[in-house]
C-alpha positions as CSV (number, residue, x, y, z in Angstrom):
1,M,0.0,0.0,0.0
2,K,1.0,3.6,-0.6
3,F,-0.1,6.1,2.0
4,L,0.2,9.9,1.5
5,Q,-0.9,13.2,3.0
6,Y,-2.5,16.0,1.2
7,N,-3.7,19.5,1.9
8,E,-7.4,20.3,1.7
9,N,-8.4,23.9,2.5
10,G,-5.5,24.3,4.9
11,H,-6.1,20.9,6.6
12,I,-3.8,17.9,6.3
13,K,-5.7,14.7,5.2
14,L,-4.5,11.1,5.1
15,A,-5.1,8.9,2.0
16,V,-4.1,5.7,0.3
17,K,-3.2,5.6,-3.3
18,R,-5.1,3.1,-5.5
19,E,-4.0,3.0,-9.2
20,D,-4.4,6.6,-10.5
21,C,-6.5,7.9,-7.7
22,V,-6.4,8.4,-3.9
23,I,-9.0,7.4,-1.3
24,P,-9.2,9.5,1.8
25,L,-8.9,7.2,4.8
26,Q,-11.8,8.9,6.6
27,S,-14.0,7.7,3.7
28,I,-12.9,4.1,4.4
29,D,-13.3,4.2,8.2
30,E,-14.1,7.4,10.0
31,N,-12.4,6.0,13.1
32,L,-9.0,5.9,11.5
33,P,-6.4,8.5,12.4
34,Q,-6.3,11.6,10.2
35,D,-2.6,11.9,10.0
36,M,0.3,9.7,9.0
37,K,2.0,9.6,12.5
38,G,-1.3,8.6,14.0
39,L,-1.7,5.7,11.5
40,I,1.9,4.6,12.2
41,L,1.2,4.5,15.9
42,K,-1.7,2.1,15.3
43,G,1.0,-0.5,14.3
44,R,1.3,-3.0,11.5
45,A,-1.8,-4.8,12.7
46,V,-4.0,-2.1,11.1
47,L,-2.6,-2.8,7.7
48,D,-4.2,-6.2,7.1
49,E,-7.6,-4.8,8.0
50,L,-7.1,-1.8,5.7
51,R,-6.1,-3.9,2.8
52,Q,-9.5,-5.7,2.9
53,K,-11.4,-2.4,3.3
54,I,-9.5,-0.7,0.4
55,S,-10.0,-3.7,-1.9
56,A,-13.8,-3.6,-1.2
57,Y,-14.2,0.2,-1.3
58,D,-16.4,1.5,-4.1
59,G,-17.0,5.1,-2.9
60,S,-15.7,8.4,-4.1
61,T,-12.0,9.0,-4.9
62,L,-9.7,11.9,-5.8
63,A,-7.6,12.1,-8.9
64,L,-3.8,12.3,-8.2
65,D,-3.5,15.4,-10.3
66,E,-6.3,17.2,-8.2
67,I,-4.6,17.0,-4.8
68,E,-2.0,19.2,-3.2
69,F,0.6,16.9,-1.8
70,A,1.8,17.4,1.8
71,L,4.9,15.9,3.4
72,P,4.3,12.1,4.0
73,V,5.3,12.7,7.7
74,G,4.5,16.3,8.6
75,D,6.8,16.8,11.6
76,P,9.2,13.9,12.1
77,E,10.9,13.9,15.5
78,R,14.1,12.9,13.9
79,F,15.2,13.3,10.2
80,L,18.5,11.6,9.9
81,C,20.6,11.4,6.7
82,L,23.6,9.3,5.7
83,G,26.6,10.8,3.9
84,L,29.0,9.0,1.6
85,N,26.9,5.8,1.5
86,Y,27.7,4.8,-2.1
87,V,31.3,3.9,-3.0
88,D,31.4,5.8,-6.3
89,H,29.9,8.9,-4.7
90,A,32.6,9.0,-2.1
91,K,35.2,8.6,-4.9
92,E,33.8,11.4,-7.1
93,G,34.3,13.8,-4.2
94,N,37.7,12.4,-3.2
95,N,36.4,11.3,0.1
96,A,37.4,8.3,2.1
97,L,34.7,5.7,2.8
98,P,33.4,5.9,6.3
99,E,33.9,3.0,8.7
100,H,30.5,3.6,10.2
101,P,27.4,5.4,8.9
102,A,28.1,9.1,8.6
103,I,25.0,10.7,10.1
104,F,23.8,14.2,10.0
105,M,20.3,15.7,10.7
106,R,17.9,17.9,8.8
107,T,15.1,20.1,10.3
108,P,11.5,19.9,9.2
109,T,11.6,23.4,7.8
110,S,14.2,22.3,5.3
111,L,11.8,19.8,3.7
112,A,9.5,20.2,0.7
113,A,6.6,18.0,-0.4
114,H,6.1,16.3,-3.8
115,Q,5.4,19.0,-6.5
116,Q,6.3,21.8,-4.0
117,P,9.2,23.9,-5.3
118,L,12.7,23.6,-3.9
119,L,14.0,27.0,-3.1
120,L,17.2,28.3,-4.7
121,P,18.7,30.4,-1.8
122,K,19.2,34.0,-2.6
123,V,22.6,34.1,-0.8
124,N,24.1,31.2,-2.9
125,N,23.2,29.6,-6.2
126,K,25.2,26.4,-5.8
127,L,22.3,24.1,-4.8
128,D,23.0,20.5,-5.7
129,Y,20.7,17.5,-6.1
130,E,21.0,14.0,-4.4
131,A,18.6,11.2,-5.1
132,E,18.0,9.0,-2.0
133,L,15.9,6.1,-0.7
134,L,14.2,7.1,2.6
135,V,13.2,4.8,5.5
136,V,10.2,5.6,7.8
137,I,10.3,4.1,11.3
138,G,7.2,2.3,12.5
139,K,7.8,1.7,16.2
140,Q,10.0,2.7,19.1
141,A,13.3,0.9,18.7
142,K,16.5,0.6,20.7
143,F,19.4,-1.8,20.3
144,L,18.1,-3.4,17.2
145,T,19.8,-6.5,15.8
146,K,20.3,-7.8,12.3
147,D,17.5,-10.2,12.9
148,N,14.9,-7.7,14.0
149,A,15.9,-4.4,12.4
150,L,13.4,-4.6,9.6
151,D,10.6,-5.1,12.0
152,A,11.0,-1.4,12.9
153,V,10.4,-0.2,9.4
154,W,6.9,1.2,8.6
155,G,7.8,1.9,4.9
156,Y,9.9,3.5,2.3
157,S,9.8,6.8,0.5
158,L,12.0,9.1,-1.7
159,F,14.2,12.0,-0.9
160,N,16.2,14.7,-2.8
161,D,18.8,15.9,-0.4
162,G,19.3,19.4,-1.8
163,S,22.7,20.7,-0.7
164,V,24.2,24.2,-0.8
165,R,27.7,23.1,-1.3
166,P,29.8,26.1,-0.1
167,Y,27.9,26.3,3.2
168,Q,28.2,22.5,3.5
169,R,32.0,22.9,3.4
170,W,32.2,25.7,6.0
171,S,33.3,23.0,8.4
172,T,33.6,19.3,8.8
173,Q,29.9,19.4,10.1
174,W,27.5,19.6,7.1
175,T,24.5,21.1,9.0
176,M,24.5,24.5,7.4
177,G,24.6,23.3,3.8
178,K,21.9,20.7,4.4
179,N,19.3,22.8,6.2
180,F,18.4,25.8,4.0
181,D,14.6,26.3,4.0
182,Q,12.6,24.1,1.6
183,T,15.6,22.5,-0.1
184,G,14.9,18.8,0.6
185,G,12.2,17.1,-1.5
186,F,10.3,14.3,0.4
187,G,7.5,12.1,-1.0
188,P,5.3,11.6,-2.7
189,W,4.1,8.7,-0.4
190,I,5.2,5.9,1.9
191,V,5.2,2.4,0.5
192,T,4.7,-0.4,2.9
193,P,7.5,-3.0,3.1
194,D,5.4,-5.9,1.7
195,E,5.5,-4.3,-1.7
196,L,9.4,-4.2,-1.9
197,P,12.3,-6.6,-1.3
198,P,13.5,-6.9,2.3
199,G,15.4,-3.8,3.2
200,A,14.5,-2.3,-0.2
201,Q,17.5,-4.1,-1.7
202,G,18.2,-4.5,-5.4
203,L,16.1,-1.5,-6.6
204,K,17.1,0.9,-9.3
205,I,17.6,4.5,-8.1
206,E,17.7,7.4,-10.5
207,M,17.9,11.2,-10.5
208,R,16.7,13.1,-13.6
209,L,17.2,16.9,-14.2
210,N,15.0,18.3,-16.9
211,G,14.5,14.8,-18.2
212,Q,18.3,14.0,-18.4
213,V,19.5,11.1,-16.2
214,M,22.2,12.4,-13.8
215,Q,22.4,9.6,-11.3
216,H,21.7,5.9,-11.9
217,A,22.6,3.1,-9.5
218,N,21.1,0.3,-7.4
219,T,20.3,0.2,-3.7
220,N,22.6,-2.9,-3.5
221,D,25.4,-0.4,-4.0
222,M,25.0,1.2,-0.6
223,V,28.0,0.8,1.7
224,F,25.7,0.5,4.7
225,D,22.4,-1.2,4.0
226,V,19.1,-0.5,5.8
227,V,19.7,-3.3,8.4
228,T,23.2,-2.2,9.3
229,T,22.2,1.4,9.5
230,L,19.3,0.8,11.8
231,V,21.4,-1.4,14.1
232,Q,24.1,1.2,14.5
233,I,21.8,4.2,14.9
234,S,19.7,2.4,17.5
235,E,22.9,1.9,19.5
236,C,22.9,5.6,20.0
237,M,19.3,6.8,20.1
238,T,15.8,5.4,20.6
239,L,14.1,5.6,17.3
240,Q,10.4,6.7,17.4
241,P,7.4,6.1,15.1
242,G,7.6,8.5,12.2
243,D,11.3,9.1,12.3
244,C,12.9,9.3,8.8
245,I,16.3,8.1,7.6
246,A,17.6,9.1,4.2
247,M,20.0,6.5,3.0
248,G,22.6,8.5,1.0
249,T,23.1,9.2,-2.7
250,P,25.0,7.5,-5.5
251,S,27.5,9.1,-7.8
252,G,26.5,11.7,-10.4
253,V,25.8,14.7,-8.3
254,G,26.5,18.1,-9.7
255,Y,29.5,19.7,-8.0
256,P,32.3,17.2,-9.2
257,R,31.2,17.5,-12.8
258,N,33.3,19.4,-15.4
259,P,31.7,21.9,-15.6
260,P,29.7,21.7,-12.3
261,V,26.0,21.4,-12.6
262,F,23.8,23.1,-10.0
263,L,20.0,23.5,-9.9
264,Q,18.6,26.6,-11.6
265,A,15.3,28.4,-11.4
266,D,12.6,26.6,-13.4
267,D,14.5,23.3,-13.5
268,I,12.6,20.1,-12.8
269,A,14.2,17.5,-10.5
270,E,12.9,13.9,-10.4
271,V,14.0,11.2,-8.0
272,E,12.8,7.6,-8.8
273,V,13.3,4.4,-7.0
274,E,12.0,1.2,-8.5
275,G,8.7,0.0,-6.9
276,I,8.2,3.3,-5.0
277,G,7.5,6.0,-7.5
278,I,8.7,9.4,-8.6
279,L,9.3,12.4,-6.5
280,K,9.1,15.6,-8.6
281,N,10.1,19.1,-7.6
282,G,10.5,22.3,-9.6
283,I,13.1,24.9,-8.6
284,A,12.2,28.4,-7.6
285,L,14.1,31.4,-6.5
286,E,13.8,32.2,-2.8
287,A,11.8,35.4,-2.2
């Protein structure tokens, strides 16, 4: 199943995608939560019941092109990201491979929903793209093991880790370059794990800029897979339902190219991961 959030008259609504339309969850069962985090807190047990109700539903639906997408998780308590998690990406920037997952964090204000523009900062025009698989946590988890790590996954989504490169390199900490307002695309929905291989392994990942393929790889190419990443993160912190983890980007980003390629106003950036969908964002100048 593919769950998403959308904006209707200033209110966030929860829906499930079915083919080329969406079904508001309140239309299926008025007792269901009205936001993604509330649904996640219900646990995986609610999914089997929902599958049956969605299959039998014959009521009104909304067309995908009629809704205003919202962030799949509106205000994640933690939004963690991995750096240098593909061998070729580390090489293209002349970086050494990390011995452990290189973790940094993003704030909710740095995120943008599917079809919402990414903002080109007025103080610097070197905004780069990074196509990534994203993991959404489904339950409180601490000290996960390789055997149970995937039990903590609610689903998978897509991320474009828009990075303002000069600010990223101000120091060895990447926070400044990764947290400009509305620079990280997230969406369009969350896909439940039953629709994908375990740990989302073996999936094509691609970034297209104005229709041209800029990044092309496979999630098998990750240095630290989903299981290893969850095990090591949970040694440090207790993961909570709705937490998000972006799994790093493959080679082909803009700054090492000759000449460098950065996002420009009116560009269209698309991130695609096989079996999940396409995240699409235009680029707009910051006011």
